MARVOBA-930949 format. One record per residue (C-alpha): y, z negated, x; residue number from 1. Coordinates in nm, 4 decimals. Layout:
REM residues N
+----------+----------+----------+-----+
|        y |        z |        x |   k |
+----------+----------+----------+-----+
|        Y |        Z |        X | NUM |
...
+----------+----------+----------+-----+
***
This chain:
REM residues 157
+----------+----------+----------+-----+
|        y |        z |        x |   k |
+----------+----------+----------+-----+
|   8.3175 |  -5.1372 |   5.6702 |   1 |
|   8.4055 |  -4.8723 |   5.9234 |   2 |
|   8.6475 |  -4.6002 |   5.8235 |   3 |
|   8.7578 |  -4.3427 |   6.0752 |   4 |
|   8.9212 |  -4.0041 |   6.0549 |   5 |
|   9.0347 |  -3.7338 |   6.2957 |   6 |
|   9.1690 |  -3.3819 |   6.2509 |   7 |
|   9.2120 |  -3.1075 |   6.5108 |   8 |
|   9.3430 |  -2.7509 |   6.4917 |   9 |
|   9.0661 |  -2.4912 |   6.4982 |  10 |
|   9.2718 |  -2.2299 |   6.6817 |  11 |
|   9.5038 |  -2.3882 |   6.9378 |  12 |
|   9.7037 |  -2.1513 |   7.1546 |  13 |
|   9.5015 |  -2.0027 |   7.4393 |  14 |
|   9.1610 |  -2.0393 |   7.2704 |  15 |
|   8.9437 |  -1.7658 |   7.1218 |  16 |
|   9.0297 |  -1.7549 |   6.7515 |  17 |
|   8.7593 |  -1.8656 |   6.5111 |  18 |
|   8.7422 |  -1.7654 |   6.1461 |  19 |
|   8.6451 |  -2.0071 |   5.8704 |  20 |
|   8.3058 |  -1.8329 |   5.8547 |  21 |
|   8.2474 |  -1.8788 |   6.2285 |  22 |
|   8.3446 |  -2.2465 |   6.2150 |  23 |
|   8.1150 |  -2.2882 |   5.9153 |  24 |
|   7.8228 |  -2.1260 |   6.0977 |  25 |
|   7.8807 |  -2.3662 |   6.3874 |  26 |
|   7.8867 |  -2.6697 |   6.1566 |  27 |
|   7.5714 |  -2.5601 |   5.9774 |  28 |
|   7.3919 |  -2.4979 |   6.3066 |  29 |
|   7.5026 |  -2.8417 |   6.4312 |  30 |
|   7.3694 |  -3.0023 |   6.1123 |  31 |
|   7.0317 |  -2.8334 |   6.1573 |  32 |
|   6.9967 |  -2.9017 |   6.5316 |  33 |
|   7.2355 |  -3.1522 |   6.6883 |  34 |
|   7.0759 |  -3.0980 |   7.0307 |  35 |
|   7.2729 |  -2.7739 |   7.0663 |  36 |
|   7.6049 |  -2.9582 |   7.0289 |  37 |
|   7.5611 |  -3.3046 |   7.1797 |  38 |
|   7.5665 |  -3.3828 |   7.5532 |  39 |
|   7.2315 |  -3.3141 |   7.7225 |  40 |
|   6.9803 |  -3.5928 |   7.6635 |  41 |
|   7.1803 |  -3.7688 |   7.3894 |  42 |
|   6.9746 |  -3.6138 |   7.1095 |  43 |
|   6.6092 |  -3.5902 |   7.2046 |  44 |
|   6.4673 |  -3.4897 |   6.8645 |  45 |
|   6.6208 |  -3.3147 |   6.5639 |  46 |
|   6.3922 |  -3.1715 |   6.2978 |  47 |
|   6.4582 |  -3.0506 |   5.9442 |  48 |
|   6.1698 |  -3.2085 |   5.7473 |  49 |
|   6.2599 |  -3.1135 |   5.3873 |  50 |
|   6.4898 |  -2.8613 |   5.2254 |  51 |
|   6.6187 |  -2.7820 |   4.8766 |  52 |
|   6.8895 |  -2.5628 |   4.7275 |  53 |
|   7.1493 |  -2.8401 |   4.7580 |  54 |
|   7.0577 |  -3.0342 |   5.0711 |  55 |
|   6.8114 |  -3.0869 |   5.3521 |  56 |
|   6.6687 |  -3.3873 |   5.5328 |  57 |
|   6.6633 |  -3.4159 |   5.9075 |  58 |
|   6.5009 |  -3.6714 |   6.1332 |  59 |
|   6.6541 |  -3.7198 |   6.4736 |  60 |
|   6.6647 |  -3.9477 |   6.7730 |  61 |
|   7.0233 |  -3.9822 |   6.8919 |  62 |
|   7.1237 |  -4.2240 |   7.1675 |  63 |
|   6.7751 |  -4.3757 |   7.1448 |  64 |
|   6.8034 |  -4.4545 |   6.7713 |  65 |
|   6.5689 |  -4.2926 |   6.5191 |  66 |
|   6.7440 |  -4.1854 |   6.2025 |  67 |
|   6.6938 |  -3.9897 |   5.8848 |  68 |
|   6.9877 |  -3.8107 |   5.7260 |  69 |
|   7.0268 |  -3.6321 |   5.3969 |  70 |
|   7.2656 |  -3.3472 |   5.4659 |  71 |
|   7.4611 |  -3.1797 |   5.1877 |  72 |
|   7.6263 |  -2.8445 |   5.2560 |  73 |
|   7.9277 |  -2.7163 |   5.0661 |  74 |
|   7.9389 |  -2.3601 |   5.2068 |  75 |
|   8.2481 |  -2.2614 |   5.4040 |  76 |
|   8.3925 |  -2.6073 |   5.3441 |  77 |
|   8.2083 |  -2.9326 |   5.4130 |  78 |
|   7.8969 |  -3.0917 |   5.5637 |  79 |
|   7.8143 |  -3.4481 |   5.4569 |  80 |
|   7.5623 |  -3.6558 |   5.6516 |  81 |
|   7.4266 |  -3.9422 |   5.4405 |  82 |
|   7.2680 |  -4.2046 |   5.6656 |  83 |
|   6.9348 |  -4.2798 |   5.4951 |  84 |
|   6.7798 |  -4.4754 |   5.7840 |  85 |
|   6.8963 |  -4.5804 |   6.1263 |  86 |
|   7.1563 |  -4.8234 |   6.2563 |  87 |
|   7.4297 |  -4.7059 |   6.0173 |  88 |
|   7.4539 |  -4.6650 |   5.6414 |  89 |
|   7.7118 |  -4.4565 |   5.4636 |  90 |
|   7.8454 |  -4.1050 |   5.5043 |  91 |
|   7.9888 |  -3.8908 |   5.7821 |  92 |
|   8.1812 |  -3.5802 |   5.6760 |  93 |
|   8.2902 |  -3.2698 |   5.8684 |  94 |
|   8.5302 |  -3.0532 |   5.6692 |  95 |
|   8.7158 |  -2.7273 |   5.7267 |  96 |
|   9.0652 |  -2.7496 |   5.5748 |  97 |
|   9.3916 |  -2.5573 |   5.5936 |  98 |
|   9.7389 |  -2.6949 |   5.6500 |  99 |
|  10.0482 |  -2.5817 |   5.4569 | 100 |
|  10.0933 |  -2.2896 |   5.6975 | 101 |
|   9.7373 |  -2.1651 |   5.6295 | 102 |
|   9.6058 |  -2.2651 |   5.9720 | 103 |
|   9.2470 |  -2.3874 |   5.9915 | 104 |
|   9.1810 |  -2.7498 |   6.0794 | 105 |
|   8.8538 |  -2.9317 |   6.1386 | 106 |
|   8.8493 |  -3.2830 |   5.9931 | 107 |
|   8.6070 |  -3.5672 |   6.0411 | 108 |
|   8.5932 |  -3.8820 |   5.8349 | 109 |
|   8.3362 |  -4.1520 |   5.7751 | 110 |
|   8.2678 |  -4.4564 |   5.5645 | 111 |
|   7.9983 |  -4.6592 |   5.7359 | 112 |
|   7.8467 |  -5.0004 |   5.7685 | 113 |
|   7.5999 |  -5.1268 |   6.0259 | 114 |
|   7.2629 |  -5.2252 |   5.8840 | 115 |
|   7.1793 |  -5.5899 |   5.9366 | 116 |
|   7.5176 |  -5.6741 |   6.0897 | 117 |
|   7.7974 |  -5.8905 |   5.9571 | 118 |
|   8.0578 |  -5.6829 |   5.7684 | 119 |
|   8.3680 |  -5.6519 |   5.9877 | 120 |
|   8.1859 |  -5.8523 |   6.2526 | 121 |
|   8.2038 |  -5.7881 |   6.6261 | 122 |
|   7.9536 |  -5.5007 |   6.6177 | 123 |
|   8.1428 |  -5.3144 |   6.3435 | 124 |
|   8.4747 |  -5.3811 |   6.5157 | 125 |
|   8.3375 |  -5.2367 |   6.8414 | 126 |
|   8.2040 |  -4.9304 |   6.6597 | 127 |
|   8.5399 |  -4.8846 |   6.4829 | 128 |
|   8.7199 |  -4.8966 |   6.8179 | 129 |
|   8.4788 |  -4.6394 |   6.9640 | 130 |
|   8.5223 |  -4.4015 |   6.6694 | 131 |
|   8.9017 |  -4.4264 |   6.6949 | 132 |
|   8.9169 |  -4.3876 |   7.0738 | 133 |
|   8.9925 |  -4.0695 |   7.2676 | 134 |
|   8.6165 |  -4.0415 |   7.3298 | 135 |
|   8.5319 |  -4.0871 |   6.9619 | 136 |
|   8.5109 |  -3.8351 |   6.6840 | 137 |
|   8.8261 |  -3.6449 |   6.7804 | 138 |
|   8.6472 |  -3.5580 |   7.1046 | 139 |
|   8.3362 |  -3.4656 |   6.9039 | 140 |
|   8.5393 |  -3.2231 |   6.6902 | 141 |
|   8.6849 |  -3.0565 |   7.0005 | 142 |
|   8.3388 |  -3.0377 |   7.1546 | 143 |
|   8.1976 |  -2.8802 |   6.8363 | 144 |
|   8.4648 |  -2.6100 |   6.8424 | 145 |
|   8.4107 |  -2.5488 |   7.2148 | 146 |
|   8.0356 |  -2.5118 |   7.1647 | 147 |
|   8.0915 |  -2.2832 |   6.8640 | 148 |
|   8.3056 |  -2.0568 |   7.0849 | 149 |
|   8.0339 |  -2.0558 |   7.3530 | 150 |
|   7.7668 |  -1.9609 |   7.0979 | 151 |
|   7.9936 |  -1.6863 |   6.9638 | 152 |
|   8.0572 |  -1.5514 |   7.3150 | 153 |
|   7.6867 |  -1.5366 |   7.4035 | 154 |
|   7.5939 |  -1.3717 |   7.0710 | 155 |
|   7.3955 |  -1.6680 |   6.9326 | 156 |
|   7.6356 |  -1.7336 |   6.6474 | 157 |
+----------+----------+----------+-----+
***
C-alpha cells in the first residue's frame, strides 16, 4: 500500500494571493482537464464521459497509461480521484485546508495500490519513493497553484 501526503501554503510571501474560491476553481478545472495543469505531452487525453450531481467520470491518458477516474467534488474543500481503471487502485485527494492562523494550505494525500503488483513489492516501493520525493506530489501542488495564478492573470479563471 502506498500512502503519501504533502501540504504547501497557498499564499507564500511574494506570490499573488489566491482566495479559497480561486484555488477551488483551479482544482475543479484540473479535475475536468488535467492537460491544462500537467507538463506538455504528459496528458494526451482527458475527457469527462459521465456526470451526476455528486461526481463525474473522466477518461484520460497520462504518461502513456489509460485510466478511468470517478471524481467526487466537495465544493470549496476537496476533490477525490477514485482510480477505477489504470495502473493504480485507490484514492488521490486534493484538499484546501486552513492552519490555526487561518492561512490557506493545499494538501495532497493518497492511499493507493498497484494493480497486479506485489503489495509493498519493488514497484510499490519505487512509486512510494517517487511520491515522497521533491519531484513528487509536493511539486505537483506547487505547480497547480502556479498554473492557477497564470489562469487568473490571463482571465481564464
